C-alpha positions in Angstrom: -0.3 0.0 0.2 1.5 3.6 -1.2 1.5 7.0 1.0 -0.8 9.3 1.3 0.2 12.8 0.2 -0.9 16.5 0.3 -0.6 19.1 -2.5 -1.4 22.3 -0.6 -2.2 24.7 -3.5 -3.5 24.2 -7.0 -2.2 27.0 -8.7 0.7 25.5 -11.9 3.3 24.5 -9.1 0.7 22.4 -7.1 -1.0 20.9 -10.7 2.7 20.1 -12.1 3.6 18.8 -8.5 0.8 16.6 -8.9 0.5 15.4 -11.9 4.3 13.7 -11.5 3.3 13.0 -8.0 0.8 10.6 -9.7 3.1 8.7 -11.2 5.4 8.5 -8.3 6.7 5.1 -6.9 5.4 4.7 -3.6 2.2 7.2 -4.0 -1.2 6.0 -4.0 -3.5 8.2 -2.7 -2.6 12.6 -3.0 -5.2 14.6 -1.8 -5.2 18.3 -3.5 -6.1 21.3 -1.1 -6.7 25.4 -1.8 -9.2 28.1 -1.1 -10.4 28.1 -4.8 -12.4 24.2 -4.4 -13.3 24.9 -7.9 -10.2 25.2 -8.9 -8.8 22.3 -6.8 -12.0 20.0 -8.3 -10.6 21.3 -11.8 -7.1 20.0 -11.4 -7.9 17.1 -9.6 -10.6 15.8 -12.3 -8.3 16.6 -15.1 -5.0 15.7 -13.7 -6.8 12.1 -12.4 -8.1 11.7 -16.0 -4.6 12.0 -17.2 -3.3 8.8 -14.2 -6.3 7.0 -15.6 -3.9 5.9 -18.6 -1.2 4.3 -16.6 -1.0 2.5 -12.8 -0.9 5.9 -10.7 -2.2 7.1 -7.7 -6.0 8.5 -7.0 -5.9 11.9 -7.2 -8.8 14.3 -5.4 -9.7 17.3 -4.4 -10.2 17.6 -0.8 -9.7 20.2 2.7 -7.3 20.0 5.6 -9.6 17.0 7.4 -8.6 14.5 4.8 -4.7 15.2 5.2 -5.5 13.3 8.4 -2.7 10.2 8.3 -0.5 12.3 5.7 3.0 11.0 5.5 3.8 14.2 3.6 2.8 17.1 3.0 3.7 19.5 -0.3 3.2 23.1 0.3 3.3 25.0 -2.8 0.6 27.9 -2.5 1.8 31.4 -2.3 1.9 34.5 -4.5 4.5 33.7 -7.5 8.0 34.9 -8.0 7.3 38.6 -10.3 10.2 39.3 -13.4 12.3 41.8 -11.3 11.1 40.7 -7.9 13.6 38.0 -6.0 12.6 34.9 -4.2 13.2 36.8 -0.4 11.0 40.0 -1.3 7.9 37.7 -1.7 8.5 36.8 2.3 6.0 39.5 3.7 3.2 38.2 1.3 3.9 34.6 1.7 5.1 33.8 5.8 1.7 34.2 7.2 0.1 32.3 4.0 2.1 29.0 4.7 1.8 29.9 8.8 -1.8 29.0 8.2 -0.6 26.1 6.3 1.1 24.7 8.9 -1.2 25.4 11.7 -4.1 23.8 9.6 -2.3 20.4 8.5 -0.6 19.9 12.0 -4.2 19.5 13.8 -4.7 16.8 11.3 -1.5 14.9 10.8 0.9 16.1 13.4 4.0 14.0 12.1 3.8 14.2 8.7 7.0 15.7 6.7 6.5 18.9 5.0 8.2 19.7 2.2 8.0 23.2 1.1 7.9 24.6 -2.7 6.9 27.9 -2.1 9.3 31.1 -2.1 11.5 32.0 -0.3 11.5 28.4 -0.1 14.6 28.5 2.4 12.5 30.7 4.8 9.7 28.0 5.2 11.3 24.8 7.5 13.2 27.2 9.9 9.1 29.1 10.6 8.0 25.5 10.7 10.7 24.2 13.5 10.9 27.9 15.4 7.0 29.4 15.5 5.4 25.6 15.1 7.7 22.7 16.5 8.4 20.5 14.0 11.5 18.2 14.1 14.1 19.7 11.8 14.3 16.8 10.2 10.6 16.5 8.9 10.3 20.2 7.6 12.4 20.0 4.4 12.7 22.7 1.3 13.1 22.1 -2.0 16.1 24.1 -1.3 19.1 24.0 -4.4 17.6 20.6 -5.8 16.5 22.0 -8.6 19.8 24.7 -9.0 21.7 21.5 -8.4 20.2 20.1 -12.0 20.3 23.1 -13.5 24.0 23.5 -12.9 24.8 20.0 -13.7 22.3 20.2 -16.7 24.5 23.3 -17.9 27.8 21.3 -17.2 26.7 18.1 -19.2 25.6 20.4 -22.6 29.1 22.1 -22.3 31.1 19.2 -22.3 29.1 16.7 -24.5 28.0 14.3 -21.7 25.1 13.1 -19.8 24.0 15.2 -17.3 23.5 11.9 -15.3 27.2 11.4 -15.4 27.7 15.0 -14.0 28.3 15.5 -10.0 27.9 19.4 -8.8 26.0 20.6 -6.5 24.4 24.3 -5.6 24.9 25.4 -1.9 23.3 27.8 0.4 20.3 29.8 -0.6 17.8 29.3 -3.2 18.3 32.6 -4.8 20.8 35.3 -5.4 23.3 34.6 -3.2 23.5 30.5 -3.7 27.2 28.9 -4.1 28.2 27.1 -6.8 30.3 24.0 -5.3 32.6 23.8 -8.0 35.6 22.4 -5.8 33.3 18.9 -5.5 32.3 18.6 -9.1 33.0 15.7 -11.2 32.2 13.6 -13.8 33.7 9.4 -13.3 36.0 10.8 -10.7 37.5 13.4 -12.3 37.4 16.9 -11.1 35.0 18.9 -13.6 38.0 21.3 -14.8 40.4 18.5 -15.6 37.8 16.8 -17.1 36.7 19.5 -19.7 40.4 20.1 -20.2 41.2 16.6 -21.5 37.7 16.9 -23.6 39.0 19.7 -24.9 36.3 22.4 -23.7 38.2 24.2 -20.9 36.2 25.9 -18.3 38.1 29.3 -17.9 37.5 32.0 -15.1 34.8 33.5 -17.7 33.5 30.3 -18.5 32.8 30.0 -14.6 31.0 33.2 -14.3 28.6 32.7 -17.4 27.8 29.3 -16.2 27.1 30.8 -12.2 24.9 33.4 -14.1 23.0 31.0 -15.8 22.4 29.0 -13.6 21.1 31.9 -11.1 19.1 33.7 -13.6 17.5 30.4 -15.3 14.2 31.0 -13.1 13.8 34.3 -13.8 14.4 34.2 -17.6 11.6 31.3 -18.0 9.3 33.2 -15.8 10.4 36.1 -18.5 9.3 33.9 -20.9 6.3 31.9 -19.8 5.1 33.5 -17.0 5.9 30.5 -14.3 8.0 28.0 -13.9 6.5 24.7 -12.9 7.5 22.0 -14.4 11.3 21.7 -13.3 9.8 22.3 -9.8 7.0 20.0 -10.5 9.9 17.4 -11.2 12.2 18.3 -7.9 9.2 17.7 -5.8 8.3 14.3 -7.1 11.6 13.4 -7.0 12.5 14.4 -3.8 8.8 12.8 -2.4 10.1 9.4 -3.8 13.6 9.4 -2.6 11.6 9.8 0.9 8.7 7.8 0.9 10.7 4.9 -1.0 13.0 5.5 1.5 15.6 5.6 -0.9 18.6 7.2 1.0 19.8 9.4 -1.8 21.7 12.6 -0.9 20.0 15.9 -2.3 20.9 19.4 -1.5 18.0 20.2 0.1 17.5 23.3 3.1 16.2 22.4 6.8 17.2 24.5 9.9 20.1 24.9 11.3 20.9 26.3 14.5 24.2 27.5 13.5 26.4 27.0 11.0 29.6 29.1 10.2 29.1 31.1 12.8 26.0 32.0 11.5 23.2 31.5 14.1 19.5 30.3 12.9 19.7 29.6 9.5 18.2 27.9 6.8 20.3 26.8 3.8 21.0 23.6 1.2 23.4 21.3 2.1 23.6 17.5 1.0 21.4 15.1 3.4 20.3 11.8 2.9 16.8 11.5 2.4 14.3 8.7 3.7 11.4 7.6 5.8 11.7 9.6 8.5 13.0 12.7 6.3 16.4 14.6 5.7 19.1 13.5 7.8 20.9 15.9 9.7 23.0 18.0 7.2 25.9 16.7 5.7 28.8 19.3 5.6 31.3 19.2 2.5 34.6 20.5 2.1 35.1 23.5 0.8 37.7 25.9 -0.6 38.2 29.3 1.0 35.7 31.3 -1.7 33.3 28.7 -1.2 33.5 29.2 2.3 32.6 32.8 2.3 30.7 32.9 0.0 28.1 30.1 1.5 28.7 31.6 5.2 27.5 35.0 3.7 24.7 33.1 2.0 23.5 31.8 5.7 23.7 35.3 6.8 21.5 36.6 4.2 18.8 33.4 4.8 19.3 34.2 9.0 18.6 37.6 8.5 15.6 37.0 6.8 14.0 34.3 9.1 14.4 36.8 12.0 12.3 39.1 9.8 9.9 36.5 8.9 9.7 35.0 12.9 8.6 38.9 13.4 6.1 38.9 11.3 4.1 35.9 12.4 4.7 36.9 15.8 3.4 41.1 14.6 -0.4 41.4 14.9 -2.3 40.6 11.6 
């Protein structure tokens, strides 16, 4: 028997995630929850019809009450990123929305695992832990998982190899202060710069800067073109859900609350974690060169300040 998964938010990200989750191993039932009941019903029916072509999960719209006993709750609800807007600028719009969602879910599924995709995504796990008492490993942000895939994809195109052969991570904030972990990137056990040189496709400082810019601004470019970035994050959600629900023990760079990191208190950044049925493990601390250490500490500090501001918002009268 598979798991019950709740998806909060029937917008384009929630719909894409629900569709991909419907074919994800380990998922048997999906409840789509949204304040717009007609939208949730329409998306659930449409996705359910597509799922019926295969051996997929049952999809239905529902209320928070129907999330009782949910194994995983995916949170996608909130305002979307607009052209020219940063993820951190969404804080005041989305933190109260997500706070209300957490409250409602905990009433019926106190032991569920939360997977947050609502921006600023790195703030939401910290809010769940600090304000609502969720265990750190059960409050997970999608974090830099999608950024890492974009990094690998960009490197794969340059090197003319399959993206699956590239091992590279993006760490820190899912946003403008993210850190591409070049010092650990490799293909076939060969450091990425050495591999690139052997392929006759060297990666010099200018190329590194261009790749960094391409990865950092990828979502902005997508949204400028089509108005929303939904399939990439939908695929990310489905893959992380599979790792959790199937107890795969796979390593992904997700964001979880950290009481301290590199001297920065109360932050929430993406680091490698082992994902399984209990949620996310304690973070794995990667080896960093000095430039990466400085940049990652700066990223952690940005998020520490943002989390503090977010907690003030939640504590203030509505």
